[in-house]
TORKOL-4160 file (C-alpha; in steps of 0.2 Angstrom, whole numbers, padded with zeros to 4 digits, m for minus):
251
<pt num="1" X="0590" Y="0400" Z="0558"/>
<pt num="2" X="0582" Y="0414" Z="0547"/>
<pt num="3" X="0566" Y="0405" Z="0546"/>
<pt num="4" X="0566" Y="0402" Z="0565"/>
<pt num="5" X="0569" Y="0420" Z="0568"/>
<pt num="6" X="0555" Y="0425" Z="0556"/>
<pt num="7" X="0542" Y="0414" Z="0565"/>
<pt num="8" X="0548" Y="0420" Z="0583"/>
<pt num="9" X="0538" Y="0435" Z="0586"/>
<pt num="10" X="0520" Y="0426" Z="0590"/>
<pt num="11" X="0526" Y="0418" Z="0606"/>
<pt num="12" X="0529" Y="0437" Z="0612"/>
<pt num="13" X="0515" Y="0445" Z="0604"/>
<pt num="14" X="0510" Y="0455" Z="0619"/>
<pt num="15" X="0527" Y="0462" Z="0623"/>
<pt num="16" X="0530" Y="0467" Z="0605"/>
<pt num="17" X="0513" Y="0476" Z="0606"/>
<pt num="18" X="0519" Y="0485" Z="0622"/>
<pt num="19" X="0537" Y="0488" Z="0619"/>
<pt num="20" X="0540" Y="0492" Z="0601"/>
<pt num="21" X="0539" Y="0510" Z="0595"/>
<pt num="22" X="0527" Y="0515" Z="0581"/>
<pt num="23" X="0530" Y="0526" Z="0564"/>
<pt num="24" X="0531" Y="0543" Z="0562"/>
<pt num="25" X="0516" Y="0551" Z="0553"/>
<pt num="26" X="0527" Y="0560" Z="0541"/>
<pt num="27" X="0535" Y="0544" Z="0534"/>
<pt num="28" X="0518" Y="0536" Z="0532"/>
<pt num="29" X="0512" Y="0552" Z="0522"/>
<pt num="30" X="0527" Y="0551" Z="0512"/>
<pt num="31" X="0524" Y="0534" Z="0508"/>
<pt num="32" X="0507" Y="0537" Z="0503"/>
<pt num="33" X="0511" Y="0553" Z="0493"/>
<pt num="34" X="0509" Y="0545" Z="0476"/>
<pt num="35" X="0491" Y="0540" Z="0479"/>
<pt num="36" X="0486" Y="0552" Z="0491"/>
<pt num="37" X="0474" Y="0561" Z="0480"/>
<pt num="38" X="0463" Y="0545" Z="0477"/>
<pt num="39" X="0446" Y="0544" Z="0487"/>
<pt num="40" X="0442" Y="0533" Z="0495"/>
<pt num="41" X="0460" Y="0528" Z="0497"/>
<pt num="42" X="0462" Y="0508" Z="0499"/>
<pt num="43" X="0477" Y="0504" Z="0509"/>
<pt num="44" X="0483" Y="0487" Z="0514"/>
<pt num="45" X="0495" Y="0485" Z="0529"/>
<pt num="46" X="0504" Y="0469" Z="0525"/>
<pt num="47" X="0513" Y="0459" Z="0538"/>
<pt num="48" X="0503" Y="0470" Z="0550"/>
<pt num="49" X="0510" Y="0462" Z="0567"/>
<pt num="50" X="0501" Y="0469" Z="0582"/>
<pt num="51" X="0495" Y="0485" Z="0572"/>
<pt num="52" X="0509" Y="0497" Z="0576"/>
<pt num="53" X="0508" Y="0504" Z="0558"/>
<pt num="54" X="0489" Y="0501" Z="0557"/>
<pt num="55" X="0487" Y="0514" Z="0571"/>
<pt num="56" X="0497" Y="0527" Z="0564"/>
<pt num="57" X="0488" Y="0526" Z="0548"/>
<pt num="58" X="0472" Y="0529" Z="0557"/>
<pt num="59" X="0481" Y="0543" Z="0566"/>
<pt num="60" X="0489" Y="0550" Z="0550"/>
<pt num="61" X="0472" Y="0555" Z="0543"/>
<pt num="62" X="0468" Y="0538" Z="0533"/>
<pt num="63" X="0454" Y="0534" Z="0545"/>
<pt num="64" X="0441" Y="0537" Z="0532"/>
<pt num="65" X="0450" Y="0526" Z="0519"/>
<pt num="66" X="0447" Y="0507" Z="0516"/>
<pt num="67" X="0460" Y="0500" Z="0527"/>
<pt num="68" X="0464" Y="0481" Z="0529"/>
<pt num="69" X="0478" Y="0474" Z="0538"/>
<pt num="70" X="0484" Y="0455" Z="0534"/>
<pt num="71" X="0495" Y="0445" Z="0546"/>
<pt num="72" X="0501" Y="0428" Z="0545"/>
<pt num="73" X="0504" Y="0425" Z="0564"/>
<pt num="74" X="0488" Y="0421" Z="0574"/>
<pt num="75" X="0494" Y="0428" Z="0591"/>
<pt num="76" X="0500" Y="0444" Z="0583"/>
<pt num="77" X="0483" Y="0445" Z="0574"/>
<pt num="78" X="0474" Y="0443" Z="0590"/>
<pt num="79" X="0484" Y="0459" Z="0597"/>
<pt num="80" X="0481" Y="0469" Z="0582"/>
<pt num="81" X="0462" Y="0465" Z="0583"/>
<pt num="82" X="0462" Y="0470" Z="0601"/>
<pt num="83" X="0471" Y="0487" Z="0598"/>
<pt num="84" X="0462" Y="0491" Z="0582"/>
<pt num="85" X="0445" Y="0483" Z="0583"/>
<pt num="86" X="0437" Y="0492" Z="0569"/>
<pt num="87" X="0449" Y="0488" Z="0555"/>
<pt num="88" X="0447" Y="0473" Z="0545"/>
<pt num="89" X="0461" Y="0461" Z="0549"/>
<pt num="90" X="0463" Y="0445" Z="0539"/>
<pt num="91" X="0476" Y="0429" Z="0541"/>
<pt num="92" X="0488" Y="0429" Z="0526"/>
<pt num="93" X="0506" Y="0431" Z="0521"/>
<pt num="94" X="0514" Y="0443" Z="0508"/>
<pt num="95" X="0517" Y="0427" Z="0497"/>
<pt num="96" X="0497" Y="0424" Z="0498"/>
<pt num="97" X="0488" Y="0439" Z="0501"/>
<pt num="98" X="0468" Y="0435" Z="0503"/>
<pt num="99" X="0462" Y="0450" Z="0493"/>
<pt num="100" X="0456" Y="0451" Z="0475"/>
<pt num="101" X="0467" Y="0458" Z="0460"/>
<pt num="102" X="0468" Y="0477" Z="0459"/>
<pt num="103" X="0460" Y="0479" Z="0476"/>
<pt num="104" X="0471" Y="0492" Z="0485"/>
<pt num="105" X="0480" Y="0508" Z="0480"/>
<pt num="106" X="0494" Y="0506" Z="0492"/>
<pt num="107" X="0503" Y="0492" Z="0501"/>
<pt num="108" X="0513" Y="0497" Z="0517"/>
<pt num="109" X="0525" Y="0485" Z="0527"/>
<pt num="110" X="0531" Y="0489" Z="0543"/>
<pt num="111" X="0547" Y="0481" Z="0549"/>
<pt num="112" X="0544" Y="0465" Z="0541"/>
<pt num="113" X="0549" Y="0466" Z="0522"/>
<pt num="114" X="0567" Y="0458" Z="0525"/>
<pt num="115" X="0557" Y="0442" Z="0529"/>
<pt num="116" X="0548" Y="0441" Z="0515"/>
<pt num="117" X="0552" Y="0428" Z="0501"/>
<pt num="118" X="0553" Y="0443" Z="0488"/>
<pt num="119" X="0552" Y="0431" Z="0473"/>
<pt num="120" X="0534" Y="0426" Z="0478"/>
<pt num="121" X="0529" Y="0441" Z="0488"/>
<pt num="122" X="0533" Y="0455" Z="0475"/>
<pt num="123" X="0522" Y="0447" Z="0460"/>
<pt num="124" X="0508" Y="0445" Z="0473"/>
<pt num="125" X="0509" Y="0463" Z="0479"/>
<pt num="126" X="0508" Y="0468" Z="0461"/>
<pt num="127" X="0493" Y="0458" Z="0459"/>
<pt num="128" X="0483" Y="0466" Z="0473"/>
<pt num="129" X="0489" Y="0483" Z="0469"/>
<pt num="130" X="0477" Y="0494" Z="0457"/>
<pt num="131" X="0486" Y="0503" Z="0441"/>
<pt num="132" X="0498" Y="0516" Z="0447"/>
<pt num="133" X="0498" Y="0508" Z="0465"/>
<pt num="134" X="0512" Y="0511" Z="0478"/>
<pt num="135" X="0522" Y="0498" Z="0488"/>
<pt num="136" X="0531" Y="0506" Z="0502"/>
<pt num="137" X="0542" Y="0498" Z="0517"/>
<pt num="138" X="0545" Y="0507" Z="0533"/>
<pt num="139" X="0560" Y="0501" Z="0545"/>
<pt num="140" X="0564" Y="0508" Z="0562"/>
<pt num="141" X="0583" Y="0508" Z="0567"/>
<pt num="142" X="0591" Y="0515" Z="0583"/>
<pt num="143" X="0601" Y="0530" Z="0578"/>
<pt num="144" X="0619" Y="0523" Z="0581"/>
<pt num="145" X="0627" Y="0539" Z="0575"/>
<pt num="146" X="0623" Y="0544" Z="0594"/>
<pt num="147" X="0638" Y="0536" Z="0604"/>
<pt num="148" X="0628" Y="0529" Z="0618"/>
<pt num="149" X="0615" Y="0521" Z="0606"/>
<pt num="150" X="0631" Y="0513" Z="0597"/>
<pt num="151" X="0638" Y="0505" Z="0612"/>
<pt num="152" X="0621" Y="0499" Z="0618"/>
<pt num="153" X="0619" Y="0490" Z="0602"/>
<pt num="154" X="0636" Y="0483" Z="0602"/>
<pt num="155" X="0634" Y="0475" Z="0621"/>
<pt num="156" X="0616" Y="0468" Z="0616"/>
<pt num="157" X="0622" Y="0458" Z="0602"/>
<pt num="158" X="0619" Y="0439" Z="0605"/>
<pt num="159" X="0626" Y="0424" Z="0597"/>
<pt num="160" X="0614" Y="0425" Z="0584"/>
<pt num="161" X="0615" Y="0443" Z="0579"/>
<pt num="162" X="0616" Y="0448" Z="0562"/>
<pt num="163" X="0631" Y="0459" Z="0561"/>
<pt num="164" X="0630" Y="0477" Z="0555"/>
<pt num="165" X="0612" Y="0473" Z="0549"/>
<pt num="166" X="0604" Y="0488" Z="0540"/>
<pt num="167" X="0588" Y="0487" Z="0530"/>
<pt num="168" X="0592" Y="0490" Z="0512"/>
<pt num="169" X="0574" Y="0496" Z="0505"/>
<pt num="170" X="0566" Y="0488" Z="0491"/>
<pt num="171" X="0575" Y="0478" Z="0477"/>
<pt num="172" X="0571" Y="0484" Z="0459"/>
<pt num="173" X="0562" Y="0471" Z="0449"/>
<pt num="174" X="0552" Y="0469" Z="0436"/>
<pt num="175" X="0536" Y="0472" Z="0446"/>
<pt num="176" X="0542" Y="0487" Z="0455"/>
<pt num="177" X="0557" Y="0494" Z="0444"/>
<pt num="178" X="0561" Y="0510" Z="0453"/>
<pt num="179" X="0561" Y="0515" Z="0472"/>
<pt num="180" X="0564" Y="0531" Z="0481"/>
<pt num="181" X="0571" Y="0532" Z="0499"/>
<pt num="182" X="0568" Y="0544" Z="0512"/>
<pt num="183" X="0573" Y="0545" Z="0532"/>
<pt num="184" X="0563" Y="0552" Z="0546"/>
<pt num="185" X="0568" Y="0556" Z="0563"/>
<pt num="186" X="0559" Y="0548" Z="0577"/>
<pt num="187" X="0560" Y="0543" Z="0596"/>
<pt num="188" X="0554" Y="0531" Z="0609"/>
<pt num="189" X="0552" Y="0536" Z="0628"/>
<pt num="190" X="0561" Y="0523" Z="0637"/>
<pt num="191" X="0568" Y="0518" Z="0654"/>
<pt num="192" X="0583" Y="0505" Z="0656"/>
<pt num="193" X="0570" Y="0491" Z="0659"/>
<pt num="194" X="0559" Y="0495" Z="0646"/>
<pt num="195" X="0573" Y="0498" Z="0633"/>
<pt num="196" X="0580" Y="0480" Z="0637"/>
<pt num="197" X="0561" Y="0474" Z="0635"/>
<pt num="198" X="0561" Y="0482" Z="0618"/>
<pt num="199" X="0578" Y="0473" Z="0613"/>
<pt num="200" X="0569" Y="0457" Z="0621"/>
<pt num="201" X="0557" Y="0457" Z="0607"/>
<pt num="202" X="0570" Y="0458" Z="0593"/>
<pt num="203" X="0571" Y="0441" Z="0584"/>
<pt num="204" X="0589" Y="0437" Z="0589"/>
<pt num="205" X="0583" Y="0438" Z="0608"/>
<pt num="206" X="0568" Y="0427" Z="0605"/>
<pt num="207" X="0577" Y="0412" Z="0599"/>
<pt num="208" X="0591" Y="0412" Z="0613"/>
<pt num="209" X="0590" Y="0401" Z="0627"/>
<pt num="210" X="0585" Y="0407" Z="0643"/>
<pt num="211" X="0602" Y="0409" Z="0650"/>
<pt num="212" X="0610" Y="0419" Z="0636"/>
<pt num="213" X="0595" Y="0429" Z="0635"/>
<pt num="214" X="0595" Y="0434" Z="0654"/>
<pt num="215" X="0614" Y="0438" Z="0652"/>
<pt num="216" X="0611" Y="0449" Z="0637"/>
<pt num="217" X="0597" Y="0458" Z="0647"/>
<pt num="218" X="0608" Y="0461" Z="0662"/>
<pt num="219" X="0621" Y="0468" Z="0651"/>
<pt num="220" X="0609" Y="0481" Z="0643"/>
<pt num="221" X="0601" Y="0487" Z="0659"/>
<pt num="222" X="0619" Y="0488" Z="0668"/>
<pt num="223" X="0625" Y="0498" Z="0654"/>
<pt num="224" X="0609" Y="0510" Z="0653"/>
<pt num="225" X="0610" Y="0512" Z="0672"/>
<pt num="226" X="0627" Y="0517" Z="0672"/>
<pt num="227" X="0627" Y="0529" Z="0657"/>
<pt num="228" X="0624" Y="0548" Z="0660"/>
<pt num="229" X="0611" Y="0550" Z="0645"/>
<pt num="230" X="0601" Y="0536" Z="0651"/>
<pt num="231" X="0604" Y="0534" Z="0670"/>
<pt num="232" X="0591" Y="0546" Z="0678"/>
<pt num="233" X="0575" Y="0536" Z="0673"/>
<pt num="234" X="0566" Y="0540" Z="0657"/>
<pt num="235" X="0575" Y="0545" Z="0642"/>
<pt num="236" X="0572" Y="0547" Z="0624"/>
<pt num="237" X="0579" Y="0533" Z="0611"/>
<pt num="238" X="0583" Y="0542" Z="0595"/>
<pt num="239" X="0578" Y="0531" Z="0579"/>
<pt num="240" X="0579" Y="0535" Z="0561"/>
<pt num="241" X="0565" Y="0528" Z="0550"/>
<pt num="242" X="0568" Y="0522" Z="0533"/>
<pt num="243" X="0555" Y="0523" Z="0520"/>
<pt num="244" X="0557" Y="0516" Z="0504"/>
<pt num="245" X="0543" Y="0516" Z="0491"/>
<pt num="246" X="0540" Y="0510" Z="0473"/>
<pt num="247" X="0526" Y="0512" Z="0459"/>
<pt num="248" X="0518" Y="0497" Z="0452"/>
<pt num="249" X="0525" Y="0493" Z="0435"/>
<pt num="250" X="0512" Y="0494" Z="0421"/>
<pt num="251" X="0501" Y="0508" Z="0427"/>
């Protein structure tokens, strides 16, 4: 089931591009802080999906850098190329990165590192990073410290949901022995319908049969239309973005 969920996004690539949140610029700048003085800064957006993080990198002042995106799913890669046509975009995976050794100063991963085979991916990321390079992962999580968000997450669970899942950051390893974590506030403007559409792009929804997916969507929309904080049209979904970064061992 994990492998099926990991490969489920391509069939909904257009919805993913339309409905998923981006990342706060402050989190991206923090991720790149250890190598910010390098010029030109060479950045790899790994498992780049439809280009959500790629676009923030461009907005965040990395436009003059050597920026490359790598993504294994052809449909997601097509959406990325449409969104950021000026960025070099290559087909490849975290376990087989189509770049030479030591060719980038930073590898950033948005909302994807939990799908990697880390035993293979970490040495491969280490290979493409230059001495002193940085690996950083970013994850957007709905801020369930807010009561209505916690309830929305509860009622949106499906029969295949990971219970109480939280990103754990980067595992310590010989390749990346020490990592730091930071959290950044973020938000996404939503309606009841677009919030349900966003949740509909989550892997646990994508692998459901049509009947269960429709039932979960109906529950989400009904709840949001009946909740004071979300019943009046548009509202802000509070998000916490977790960022974790680690320097490449050996330089």
